[in-house]
C-alpha positions in Angstrom: 15.9 -2.3 60.3 19.5 -2.7 59.2 18.4 -3.2 55.6 16.3 -0.1 55.8 19.2 2.0 57.1 21.4 0.6 54.4 19.0 1.5 51.7 18.7 5.1 53.1 22.5 5.4 53.1 22.6 4.3 49.4 19.9 6.9 48.6 22.0 9.7 50.3 25.2 8.7 48.5 23.5 8.3 45.1 21.8 11.7 45.5 25.1 13.5 46.4 27.0 11.9 43.6 24.7 13.2 40.9 24.2 16.7 42.3 26.1 18.2 39.3 23.4 17.0 37.0 20.5 18.5 39.0 18.3 20.4 36.5 20.2 19.3 33.5 18.0 18.2 30.6 18.2 16.0 27.6 16.8 17.3 24.3 15.8 15.2 21.2 16.6 17.0 17.9 16.6 16.5 14.2 19.1 17.8 11.6 17.9 18.4 8.0 20.8 20.0 6.2 24.6 20.8 6.4 23.8 24.4 7.6 22.1 23.0 10.7 25.0 20.6 11.3 27.3 23.6 11.3 25.0 25.5 13.7 24.9 22.6 16.1 28.7 22.3 16.1 28.9 26.0 17.0 26.4 25.5 19.8 28.4 22.5 21.2 31.3 24.8 22.0 29.3 27.8 23.0 27.1 26.0 25.6 29.4 23.1 26.5 26.9 20.7 25.2 27.2 17.0 25.9 26.0 15.2 22.8 24.7 11.8 23.8 24.0 10.7 20.2 24.4 12.6 16.9 21.4 12.5 14.5 21.3 10.8 11.2 19.1 11.1 8.2 16.5 8.7 9.7 17.2 9.1 13.5 17.1 11.9 16.0 20.0 13.0 18.2 20.2 13.6 21.9 22.0 16.2 23.8 22.5 17.0 27.5 22.3 20.6 28.4 23.1 22.1 31.8 20.4 24.1 33.5 22.3 27.3 33.1 22.2 27.2 29.3 18.7 25.7 28.7 16.9 28.9 27.8 19.7 30.2 25.5 20.1 26.7 23.9 16.3 26.5 23.1 16.4 30.0 21.6 19.4 29.1 19.5 17.8 25.9 18.2 14.7 27.9 17.2 16.8 30.5 15.3 18.6 27.8 13.5 15.4 26.1 12.5 16.4 22.8 14.3 13.3 20.7 15.3 13.6 19.7 19.0 11.7 18.6 22.0 12.5 18.0 25.7 13.2 14.3 26.2 14.2 14.4 29.9 13.5 17.4 32.1 15.9 16.5 34.9 18.5 13.8 34.1 19.5 13.5 37.7 16.5 11.3 38.3 17.6 8.8 35.6 21.1 8.7 37.0 19.8 8.0 40.5 17.5 5.3 39.2 20.4 3.7 37.3 22.6 3.7 40.4 20.0 2.0 42.6 19.5 -0.7 40.0 23.1 -1.4 39.5 23.8 -1.4 43.2 21.1 -4.0 43.8 22.5 -6.1 40.9 26.0 -5.9 42.3 24.9 -7.0 45.7 23.1 -10.0 44.2 26.1 -11.0 42.1 28.5 -10.7 45.1 26.2 -13.2 47.0 26.5 -15.5 44.1 30.1 -15.0 43.3 32.5 -18.0 43.5 36.1 -16.8 43.4 37.4 -20.3 43.0 36.2 -20.3 39.4 37.0 -17.8 36.6 33.4 -17.4 35.5 31.9 -14.0 36.0 28.1 -13.2 36.6 27.3 -11.0 33.6 24.1 -9.5 34.8 25.7 -6.3 36.1 28.3 -3.6 35.4 31.8 -4.0 36.8 34.1 -1.2 37.8 37.7 -0.8 36.7 39.3 -2.7 39.6 36.8 -5.6 39.3 37.6 -5.9 35.6 41.3 -5.8 36.3 41.0 -8.6 38.9 38.9 -10.6 36.5 41.2 -10.7 33.5 44.2 -11.4 35.9 42.2 -14.3 37.2 41.5 -15.5 33.7 45.1 -15.5 32.7 46.1 -17.3 35.9 43.5 -20.0 35.7 43.8 -20.6 31.9 47.5 -19.9 31.2 47.5 -22.2 28.1 45.0 -20.0 26.4 44.9 -16.6 28.0 47.7 -14.1 28.7 47.3 -10.8 30.4 49.4 -8.1 28.7 50.1 -4.6 29.8 49.9 -2.4 26.7 50.8 0.7 28.5 49.3 3.2 30.9 46.8 6.0 31.0 47.4 9.7 31.6 46.9 9.1 35.3 49.2 6.1 35.2 46.5 3.3 35.4 47.5 0.2 33.5 45.9 -0.6 30.2 45.6 -4.4 30.1 44.3 -6.7 27.4 44.0 -10.4 27.1 45.7 -12.3 24.3 43.7 -15.5 23.7 45.4 -18.1 21.6 46.1 -21.9 21.6 49.5 -21.2 20.0 50.7 -18.1 22.0 50.3 -15.9 18.9 53.2 -17.7 17.2 51.2 -19.2 14.4 51.0 -16.6 11.6 48.6 -18.7 9.6 45.9 -17.6 12.1 44.2 -14.2 11.8 43.8 -11.9 14.8 40.5 -10.4 15.9 40.9 -7.3 18.0 37.9 -6.2 20.2 38.0 -3.2 22.6 35.4 -1.4 24.7 35.0 1.6 27.0 37.0 4.0 24.7 34.3 6.4 25.6 34.2 6.3 29.5 30.4 6.7 30.0 29.4 3.9 27.6 29.4 1.2 30.4 27.2 -1.3 28.5 30.1 -1.8 25.9 32.0 -3.9 28.5 29.3 -6.5 28.3 30.5 -7.4 24.8 34.2 -7.8 25.7 33.5 -9.6 29.0 31.0 -12.0 27.4 33.5 -12.7 24.6 36.2 -13.7 27.1 33.7 -16.1 28.8 32.8 -17.7 25.6 36.3 -18.0 24.3 38.1 -19.1 27.5 35.8 -20.1 30.3 32.9 -21.7 28.6 33.9 -22.2 24.9 31.1 -23.6 22.7 32.8 -23.3 19.3 36.4 -24.4 19.8 37.4 -23.5 16.3 37.0 -19.8 17.2 40.0 -20.3 19.5 42.0 -22.9 17.7 41.8 -21.2 14.4 41.7 -17.5 15.4 43.8 -15.5 17.8 42.1 -12.7 19.8 43.1 -9.5 21.5 40.4 -8.3 23.9 40.8 -5.0 25.7 37.8 -4.4 28.1 38.8 -1.0 29.3 40.5 1.2 26.7 40.0 4.4 28.7 40.7 3.6 32.4 40.9 7.2 33.8 37.7 8.3 32.1 35.9 5.1 33.1 36.9 5.5 36.8 35.8 9.2 36.7 32.4 8.3 35.1 32.0 5.6 37.8 32.6 7.7 40.9 32.4 11.4 39.9 30.6 12.4 36.7 28.5 9.7 35.1 28.3 11.4 31.7 32.0 11.8 31.3 33.2 10.7 27.8 36.8 11.7 27.4 40.1 10.7 29.1 41.4 12.8 32.0 44.4 14.5 30.3 45.2 17.9 31.8 47.3 20.8 30.5 45.2 21.9 27.6 43.5 24.9 29.4 44.9 27.3 31.9 43.9 26.2 35.4 42.6 22.9 33.9 39.1 24.4 33.7 38.5 22.0 30.8 40.0 18.5 30.9 40.2 15.5 28.7 40.6 14.4 25.0 38.0 12.4 23.0 40.2 9.4 22.4 38.1 8.5 19.3 39.2 11.6 17.7 42.9 11.3 18.5 44.1 8.7 16.1 46.2 9.6 13.1 43.7 9.3 10.3 42.2 12.4 8.9 43.0 13.9 12.3 41.5 17.3 13.1 39.3 17.5 10.0 35.9 16.6 11.6 36.4 17.2 15.4 36.9 20.1 17.8 40.0 22.1 18.6 38.3 23.4 21.8 39.5 21.6 25.0 36.0 22.2 26.5 34.3 20.2 23.7 33.2 16.6 24.1 35.0 15.9 20.7 38.3 17.7 21.4 40.9 15.9 19.3 44.0 16.7 21.4 47.1 18.7 20.7 48.1 16.4 17.9 47.4 12.9 16.6 48.4 10.3 19.2 48.9 13.0 21.9 47.3 10.6 24.4 49.0 7.5 26.0 45.8 5.5 25.7 45.6 5.8 21.8 49.3 5.0 21.6 48.5 1.6 23.2 46.2 0.7 20.3 48.7 2.0 17.8 51.5 -0.1 19.1 49.4 -3.3 19.1 48.1 -2.7 15.5 51.7 -2.1 14.3 53.1 -5.1 16.2 50.6 -7.4 14.5 50.2 -5.5 11.2 49.1 -7.9 8.5 47.5 -10.3 11.0 44.7 -8.2 12.5 42.0 -9.2 10.0 39.1 -7.7 12.0 39.0 -4.8 14.4 35.9 -4.1 16.6 35.4 -0.9 18.6 32.4 -1.4 20.9 30.4 1.7 21.9 26.8 2.6 22.9 24.2 3.5 22.0 22.2 3.2 18.8 21.9 -0.3 17.5 24.4 0.4 14.7 27.3 -1.3 12.9 29.4 1.4 11.3 32.3 1.1 8.9 34.8 3.7 7.5 35.9 6.0 6.6 34.6 8.8 8.8 35.0 11.3 6.1 32.6 9.4 3.8 35.3 7.9 1.6 34.9 4.2 1.1 37.7 1.5 1.2 38.4 -0.7 -1.8 36.6 -3.7 -0.1 33.5 -1.6 0.8 31.2 -4.2 -0.7 32.6 -7.0 1.3 32.7 -4.8 4.4 29.1 -3.9 4.1 28.2 -7.6 3.4 30.0 -8.8 6.7 28.3 -6.0 8.6 24.9 -7.0 7.3 25.5 -10.6 8.3 26.6 -9.6 11.8 23.5 -7.4 12.2 21.3 -10.2 11.0 22.8 -12.6 13.6 22.2 -10.0 16.3 18.7 -9.3 15.1 17.8 -13.0 15.2 18.3 -13.1 19.0 17.7 -9.5 20.1 14.9 -8.4 22.4 11.8 -7.8 20.2 11.1 -4.4 21.6 14.6 -3.1 20.6 15.1 -1.8 17.1 16.8 -3.8 14.4 20.5 -2.9 13.7 21.2 -0.4 11.0 24.4 -0.8 9.0 26.3 1.7 6.9 29.3 4.0 6.5 29.6 6.2 9.6 29.7 9.5 7.7 26.7 8.7 5.5 24.6 7.1 8.2 25.4 9.6 11.0 28.0 12.4 10.6 31.6 13.0 9.5 34.1 12.1 12.2 38.0 12.1 12.1 40.7 10.5 14.1 38.6 7.4 14.9 40.0 4.1 16.2 38.3 1.9 13.6 39.4 4.1 10.8 43.0 4.0 11.9 42.9 0.2 12.0 41.5 0.2 8.5 44.2 2.6 7.3 46.8 0.3 9.0 45.8 -2.6 6.9 43.0 -4.3 8.9 40.3 -5.0 6.1 37.3 -5.6 8.4 37.0 -2.8 10.9 33.7 -1.8 12.5 32.3 0.4 15.2 29.4 -1.2 17.1 26.8 1.0 18.9 24.9 -1.3 21.3 21.2 -0.7 21.9 20.0 1.9 24.4 17.5 -0.1 26.5 14.6 2.0 27.7 13.7 1.2 31.3 10.0 1.6 31.8 9.8 3.5 28.6 12.2 6.4 29.6 14.9 7.7 27.3 17.8 5.9 28.8 20.5 6.3 26.1 23.8 5.0 27.3 22.5 4.5 30.9 22.3 0.9 31.9 19.5 -1.4 33.2 21.4 -4.4 34.7 18.6 -6.7 33.5 19.8 -6.0 29.9 23.6 -6.4 30.4 23.7 -10.2 29.9 21.4 -10.0 26.9 23.6 -7.3 25.4 26.7 -9.4 25.7 24.9 -12.4 24.3 23.5 -10.8 21.2 26.6 -8.9 20.4 28.6 -12.1 20.7 26.4 -13.7 18.1 27.4 -10.9 15.7 31.1 -11.0 16.6 31.2 -14.8 15.9 29.9 -14.2 12.3 32.5 -11.5 11.8 35.3 -13.7 13.2 34.4 -16.5 10.8 34.4 -14.1 7.8 37.8 -12.8 9.0 39.1 -16.4 9.1 37.8 -17.1 5.6 39.3 -13.8 4.3 42.7 -14.3 5.9 43.0 -18.0 4.8 42.1 -17.0 1.2 44.9 -14.4 1.2 47.3 -17.0 2.6 46.2 -19.7 0.1 44.9 -22.0 2.9 41.9 -24.3 3.0 38.6 -22.7 3.7 36.0 -23.8 6.2 32.2 -23.7 5.9 30.5 -21.1 8.0 28.7 -22.3 11.1 24.9 -22.4 11.4 22.7 -19.4 12.3 22.2 -18.6 16.0 19.1 -19.7 17.8 17.0 -17.3 19.8 17.2 -18.1 23.6 14.5 -17.4 26.2 15.2 -14.2 28.1 13.2 -12.7 31.0 13.7 -9.5 32.9 13.8 -9.5 36.7 13.7 -6.4 38.8 
């Protein structure tokens, strides 16, 4: 009886939480030319669209439309000649399903949690406080390897912490730095699987010790704390940070942090505070992006690889977002292809293979992006990962999360990151005139079963 009552309470809470999405729909659409791209951008601001995924030459896009604007939106798409179809009639049902699955997974992991060890059950999604406690515990239990650093604070004054992982306390400048961050976009919860899994494999359960002894790491699991907390407890689809003061009465809140960096700023983003891609008042107007800037400047010349983890799409993208290619584009593409191959070797067979390419050519032009700023700041190997969108029971899940896929997502992404880190080590040593090491063998596929 108690279990039944508890389940009913969960249903009531979940239902109330997602009330703002009742009647909202997700549309799948295709873009064929630049004129349609321009039309879509105009519609984004006009109807306050929430673009879940932009389309590319060979892939559709997905957009969330509130019930109020559905009729007008469909008419506008027809007028612009944009091919579209209804993918999800009422997204509230998907959100409630996700909440129930995640709640059940959290309960199971709590029952199995042993707080006397640092290891973390990776078959679930963790909230901001849980991640904070975890990285603090890692730094406390492994002080010779891991150091918790406060890089700054968010708009709402939450701390932005990252782990420095090093056997030499970052003092050995013959070692390259690999920088990995996730949750720059608040709603992309699956991205935390990559950073938390990396911490486990570098600190708690290292299997390849040279990745720690020869490489220094900066891992920032939550690059957008305010947005992540807001997406967790208030609005699941929230993407931006929570900065206020851009609109009278704060009727529109937040800046897209991945449009706020000082690289081609404002050229392929929105100046409307109500847009999901609002770039802010000026480059680095947000405290969250300043944190990244300070770290990259502090270790300029040593950050050989920068990874910004997002979801969804099964993509590895490289700069620049305006379509211009860096001088080392051939090597960048080669490394990205090798990382994708490593992931594809162990991915779920039902998921698509990873696609690699320049972000503007493969998807759409974008400005002010984190990976582009790292590239412009001298980091030669910079990539944006878009993790797969696992489709639970065949539905269009997008960045929504099935907890049964979280551990797999971390595992397969780590296989790609390892390949990239080894290339970064080779590249950095070559520049420094140091001895080169052979690359490690290819990963082996592991047995993986879903449990619901």
